[in-house]
TIRO-534261 format. One record per residue: residue number from 1; residue in three letters; y, z, x of N, C-alpha, C in turn. Coordinates in steps of 0.05 Angstrom, whole numbers. Layout:
N
   resi   resn      n_Y      n_Z      n_X     ca_Y     ca_Z     ca_X      c_Y      c_Z      c_X
    NUM    ALA        Y        Z        X        Y        Z        X        Y        Z        X
...
This chain:
50
   resi   resn      n_Y      n_Z      n_X     ca_Y     ca_Z     ca_X      c_Y      c_Z      c_X
      1    MET    -1207      251    -1887    -1179      253    -1908    -1172      261    -1931
      2    THR    -1194      246    -1956    -1193      243    -1981    -1196      278    -1981
      3    THR    -1212      284    -1977    -1217      309    -1990    -1197      327    -1989
      4    THR    -1182      329    -1958    -1159      337    -1952    -1140      342    -1973
      5    ILE    -1135      316    -1971    -1111      308    -1996    -1129      316    -2025
      6    GLN    -1142      314    -2031    -1160      329    -2053    -1153      357    -2061
      7    SER    -1167      368    -2042    -1158      401    -2049    -1129      405    -2043
      8    GLU    -1112      395    -2031    -1085      400    -2027    -1071      400    -2057
      9    LYS    -1088      381    -2076    -1071      377    -2100    -1071      392    -2123
     10    GLN    -1110      403    -2113    -1114      422    -2131    -1111      446    -2126
     11    THR    -1097      461    -2106    -1084      479    -2096    -1057      476    -2102
     12    LYS    -1040      452    -2100    -1013      447    -2120    -1017      446    -2152
     13    ALA    -1037      442    -2154    -1040      449    -2187    -1048      478    -2199
     14    LEU    -1070      490    -2188    -1067      516    -2186    -1039      533    -2187
     15    ILE    -1023      529    -2163    -1005      545    -2167     -992      537    -2192
     16    ASP     -977      509    -2192     -966      502    -2223     -974      520    -2241
     17    VAL    -1002      517    -2246    -1018      528    -2275    -1005      557    -2268
     18    LYS    -1000      582    -2243    -1002      601    -2247     -971      609    -2248
     19    ARG     -949      585    -2242     -929      596    -2243     -923      582    -2275
     20    ALA     -935      563    -2289     -928      565    -2317     -934      585    -2329
     21    GLN     -960      608    -2323     -972      630    -2343     -951      647    -2334
     22    SER     -951      650    -2309     -921      681    -2298     -894      670    -2315
     23    GLN     -885      648    -2320     -860      643    -2334     -863      652    -2368
     24    SER     -892      644    -2377     -894      641    -2401     -898      671    -2412
     25    ARG     -908      682    -2393     -905      713    -2387     -880      729    -2394
     26    ARG     -864      714    -2380     -844      723    -2375     -827      721    -2404
     27    LEU     -819      702    -2407     -806      699    -2436     -827      707    -2455
     28    SER     -838      718    -2457     -863      730    -2487     -847      759    -2480
     29    GLY     -851      769    -2458     -842      798    -2449     -804      795    -2454
     30    LEU     -790      777    -2450     -766      771    -2463     -758      779    -2494
     31    ARG     -781      759    -2507     -781      755    -2531     -783      785    -2550
     32    SER     -798      807    -2542     -811      825    -2552     -782      844    -2548
     33    VAL     -769      845    -2528     -753      864    -2514     -731      854    -2535
     34    THR     -723      835    -2546     -706      823    -2559     -705      832    -2578
     35    ILE     -736      831    -2599     -737      840    -2622     -742      874    -2622
     36    GLU     -744      885    -2601     -737      916    -2605     -714      917    -2605
     37    ASN     -694      899    -2590     -664      909    -2591     -648      911    -2619
     38    LEU     -668      885    -2620     -661      878    -2651     -666      899    -2679
     39    ALA     -685      913    -2662     -696      934    -2683     -675      955    -2684
     40    GLU     -676      967    -2655     -653      990    -2656     -627      985    -2665
     41    ARG     -617      958    -2670     -587      953    -2676     -584      952    -2701
     42    SER     -601      944    -2711     -605      957    -2737     -606      980    -2758
     43    LYS     -617      988    -2743     -625     1025    -2741     -593     1033    -2741
     44    PHE     -579     1024    -2725     -558     1036    -2718     -536     1019    -2732
     45    ILE     -536     1006    -2740     -514      994    -2763     -524     1002    -2784
     46    ASN     -551     1012    -2795     -560     1026    -2820     -552     1047    -2819
     47    HIS     -543     1065    -2793     -535     1095    -2791     -510     1087    -2801
     48    PHE     -494     1074    -2793     -466     1076    -2798     -464     1069    -2825
     49    VAL     -477     1055    -2841     -472     1035    -2856     -470     1057    -2881
     50    LYS     -493     1073    -2880     -503     1098    -2896     -478     1118    -2901
């Protein structure tokens, strides 16, 4: 019985790690997108300021 409980805990931990990794990847992707958007926006604004 104890071995099955341990393996279940290990699988749960692995799932949590994978979930955390995918979340952080999503966050970093969002961050890069917002930076690109800001760069585009500043170009857009500069175009009108000139």
